[in-house]
N, C-alpha and C positions, 0 to 999 in steps of 0.2 A: 533179487538176489539170483549169470543168470541167462545155443546158438550164436553165435559173436554178432549181436547186434553194434558194440561199438568194440573197436581193435584197439588196446593198448598196446605199449612198444615195451615190454618185460624188460629188456636190457636199459632203457633210457630208467625204468622206473627205480631198477637196481644200481643204477649209477648215481642216479638224486638222491635214493635213501642211501647209500655208502656216502655221499658228498656231506649228507645231512650228520653222519654218525662222527665225521671226521672233523667238520667244523666245531661242535662241539656246541653248548648253551650260545644264544645270542642276543642282546638288548630287542626288543621289540621295534622295528622301523617306527619313524616318528608318525609316516605316513597311515599308519595302522592303528596309532595310541588311542585312547577315547579322547572323542571331542571335549574341549576345554568345558569346564562345570557353567552352568547356566540352568534356565528354566527346564525341569524335565515335562517332554509330551505326555508323560500319565496314559490313562486307560488301560485296556486289556490287550490281551494275544490269546487265542485258544489253538494250542499247537496238538495235532493229533501225529504220534510219532511211534515206531517200534518200541516195544518194552526193550531196556535194559540199552538203551542207546544215546541218552543224554544226561550228564551229572546233573543233581539237582543244584549243585554249586552253581552251574554255568547259568540256569535258569534265576536264581536268587541274584549274581553277579549282573545280570541283565536287569533284572526289576530296581537293583541298585542304583546302575548307573542312569536309567530310564524312567523311573516309576512307574513302570508298566507291566502290571499284573498280567504273567503267564499261566491260563489255566491248559494243564499238560493231561494229555489223555493217550492210552496204549493201543497198539495193534500187535498180532501174531505173523500176518502172513498179508501179504499185497492184494490177495482177494476178499480176505476178511475187512479191510480197510476200505476197498473200493464197494461194497456191498454198504456198510455203515454210511459212507457220503452220501450215496445214490438215494438211500431210506431216509437222510435227514433234510431238513429245511436247509434253504441257501444259509450260509451265515454261521451256522453252528461251529463250524472248524474253520480257521485262516488259515493253517500251514500242515499241510500233509508230506510226507517223505517217501515217495513212491519209486521203486526200482525201476531201473532201466526200460524194462518191456512194458510196466505198466505205466512208465511218463505217455509213451506213446499212445496207449490205449488210451485215458485220460483227457491226452492232447483233442485225438480223433471224435470224442465224446462230449467234448466242451466242457470237460470239467477244472479246466484250469485256466486262470487267469494270465496273461501276458505281463512279465514284469519290467518295471521301470529302471533300467541298468545304470540310471543315473545315481540311483540311489541305493545303488551295490557297488560302489568303486572298490570293494575288498576282493572283487573277483579275478583281480588282477594276481591275485595270491595263489588261485590253482593252476596247477599243471596243464599248459597247452593241448597234452595228449587226453585229458579228460573231457575236453571243451568240443562244441560244434559237432556232436555226434549224430547219427541217425536218427535216434530215436528222439533228439530235438536238436532239429539244423538252428545255429546260431544262438543256442539257450535262450530262446523266447520264453519259456516256460520253465524253466530250472536250473539250478546249479547244483554241482557235484555235492555230496556232504560227507560220505564214507562208502568203503566197497569192501572187496575181498573174495573169498569162497566160502563155500561149504566143501568139508573134506572131512575125513577119517581120522581119528584119535585113539590110541591104544593103551591099556598101562601094562606095562611090560611085565610087571610081576605077576599078573594075571594071564598073559596071553604068551605063550611061550612061540607060537609060530610066527615069522617074519610077514605080517600082510601089508600087500602092497596094490591089493585092489578090492573094487566092490563086490565082485565075485564071491571072496571068501567071506563075508559078514552073511552068507547065507548059507553056511553050513550049519548043521543039526548041532553040532558039538558047542556052537554058540546060543543055545536055546534061553532063553530069559538073560540076555546080558549084555543087551545093546540100548542105548539111549539116542534115539533118535530125531532130527528135527519135527514138530509136529506141522509141516508144509508140507502140502501134497503135491507141489511142482516140485521140489528137490527131492523127495523119496519118490516118487515117481519116477523123476526124471535117473536118477542115480540106477535106478532097475532097467531103463531103456538102455543106459550105457553099457550093462553087463552083457545085453543082447546086440551090440553093436548101431542101435538106433542112437536117433538124434532126441536129448531131454525136452523138444519142442515137436514129438512123435504126432502126427495128425491123422494116419492111415487107421482106420477101424482095425483091420485086419493085426496089424502089428499092435494095436494098442490092446488087443486080444491077449497077444501072448504075452507084452509087458504085464497085463493083470495075473495072466497064469504064473508069473514068475513071482509077484511081490506077493502073491497071497503065500509062497512058501517062505518068504522072509519074515512072517507074523507070529509064529513062536519064537522068535530070536530078540524080538522088541519087548523089552524089559518095559519102557517108559517113552512116550514120544512129549516131548518137550521144547518148544522153541525159546521159551523166555529166559531160562538159565540152565541148561543140560549140564554146562559144568560142576553142578552142584551132587549129583551122581556120581558123576565121572572122578570127582576128588573122595568123595566120600566111600570109594569101593563098592558101591551098590551097583555099578555097571563096569563092564571092563573094555567094551569098544565104544565110542560115541560116532554118530557121523552129528557134526555141528558145524557153528558157524565160527571163523577162523579166530575171533577176537574171545570166544569163550573157551576155544582150545588154549588161546595164548595164556589166559587166566587161569585153566587148569594144570597147565606145564607150570605155571610159576609157584603153584601152591604146592603140587605133588611131581618133582622130577622124572621119576618114574613113565609119566604119562609124556608119548611123543605124538608129532602128527605126522600124518601119511597123508601123500597127497596122490589119489589113485590113477595106476596107469590108464585105466579108461579116459582118464581128464575130467578136473574139477568142475564144478557148478560155479561158476565165476558171475558177481552181481555188483552194481555201480547204483547205491541209494542217493537220492537225490534229493533237496529242498523245492516246493512248490507251493504257491498260492493259490487257492479256489476259488473260481470263479463264484461269483459272489460275497466273499470275504467282506466281511462287516470292518476289518481292522486291518484293510489293505498295507497302508504307511507305515503301521506299528509291525505289519510281517514283514516288511522289506527290510524296516532297521532293524530285525532281529535276523534276517538274513545274512545283512551286513555284518553285525555282529559275531555269527556265526565264523565268519570267513576271516575274522581277527586272527593272527596266530598264535596269540598269546591263549584266545579262548579257544581254538581248535586244539590246541597242545592237553588242554586240559580234558578235553573230550577223550584225545587221543590214550592220555595216562590212563583213565578209567576203562574205555574200551577200546582196546588196541586192534582197530581194524585197518583196513590200508587208509592210508590218509592222502589224500590229492592235492591237500595244500602244503605247496611246496615250503613255505614259510616257515608254516610250523613244524615240518618234517626238521628242518634245521635245528628248532628248538628241542626235540625228543631225544631221549639219552641212549644209554645201552642197552636199556631195558627192554626198549623198543626194537632197536636196531637189530640186537642179539639174539631175539624169540624169532625161533623160522616159524612160527605162527603167526606174527606181526610182518617182519618183513620177507615178502613171499616169493620164493624164488621164480627165475623168468620164465622156466620152462613151462610153470605152473600155466602162466596165463598165454604160452604157447598152445598147452595140449586143452587147455579147458574150455568150457563152454557156457556163452551167455543164452538165458533161454528167450524165447519170442511167444507173443501171444499166439494162441492154436488157435483163436474163432471159435468156430461152433464146436469143436472138438472138445472145448471146454467141460460139455456137459456129459463125456463120457471119463473126463481126467474124474469129475466129481463123484462119478459111480463108483470110477475104482478105486476110491479113495474111502467113500461109503462102506463097501462091502469090506476093506481094509480094516477099518477101526470100528467096526460094530461088533 
């Protein structure tokens, strides 16, 4: 979630979203409809996915249509997912949902299985601007699921200052009032941006400066939460959040006094992807599941509950005004022009881990 590994055309995105809004709800094209009833394949599927990222109703719908039982477990960061995958025997998980840079890293480590695209015809519903990206040329190992930004949000009843940048949240006046993602790449990344550095900085001297700056933010953090940071924003326990855009969108829906802020330093951008692990025991079921998720009606169900950026253009056509008119869902094009996708930092990851350990202890 993420240096600009993939290049999105923000203008094209907004145009497509606007077109979807204008067209209104449409019936699902016949080619994307469920297959005719018959013998269900059955079996099971082991899904390892981010928390708050897929509705239970979607998993149940898949089971009802196919007879395949989905065993879902969750994680809160790419690095958490990677460590658990590498520590587990092959076959424990079938599908994972890595972010752009993590897809590239996992391909390089031989952790992902090639996809049989003949079994995933609904890939045609994904916008071409999201396909064939440098982290996975030809989409041999992954297909886009959802994306967006990590940005700031502010409760305007509690914060009178006009917040426009990451730099402002370091102000001591905001002691014990911020909820931030429990994601070291995101939080260290925002700190790097305040110093004019890349979110994927690897220079040890610059990282030392980033660490020094980050530690000044610690008194301002009330909660670190990647799972449901919206909870403390909606309740009023915190007045500023550094959160995923869908969490901000849901916060705004509950409390109109909350507004999203795309920091002038540039937001943290990401595209998450569905991928099958090498050695998956249920590869055919996994490809069936991926194709199911790419159906417009199913993708719409996901966005209705978790309103991230949706790369499924046919699903966007089905989404209503609540998605299109929420600035945290329908992200302005300039955000994509100014934001940054993070990259694998190689051996510098040890420095990042050390920084985060000191910050959180």
